[in-house]
C-alpha angles and dihedrals in degrees: 000000000000119000113256119243123214147176137192126238108213139163111217133162126202101231091195090063090047088051091050091051089049092052092049092048092049090051091049092050090055093047107035112097096224094047102033100088098024095099092238121153137185123201131187122204108194092185094055092031093229137133116209123196120191116189137162092243140018090246092057091046090054090050091053091046089053091049091050092047091050090051090050091052092049089052093051098253116136110238089221085072089075118067109200121208122217115275113270128202112252134187120301094024093293128136127237123202120186123199122193123207107235112216130163126023113272120222096256093052091043091054091049091050090047091051092047091051092048090051088061088070092220122146096256133125120219122201123187110219113183104288099354140055127229117209116197131184141150089231119071088197090061090051091050089051090052092049091050091047093051092048089056093051128081116221096166094257136064117266126206128191116222140169094032105182 
């Protein structure tokens, strides 16, 4: 019998790259003429995996969010890795926007991915393991087809494929 091949479907974010994007955005806020004296701030909490933007108006908060997203893209981090909350009113008439770094595949998304793979009717076996999925098959072509299918789908978070054997 042929040895089965497998790969893992994971959702990971390099927090060092997020930190670098945060540092660049903070520097740009302090230097850009339209943001310099606006009283806007951006904070990164690595422990809680959140980015908090405080700005005097919703428009300015969106500008800072766009700057941060562009820095993430330049650093190779998928912007789907940050889940932004709706703007909230903060003290002094300012606006607070919180973004959470999405990492790991939650159970609901894992079940949806599992169902979508099974609907392909390929001879593959999918196992949900905590915050990742392992896809196993005797055929490497079937595994390649699953990878291509998952790349074409949108599950609201970036997916990576690791441990391909």
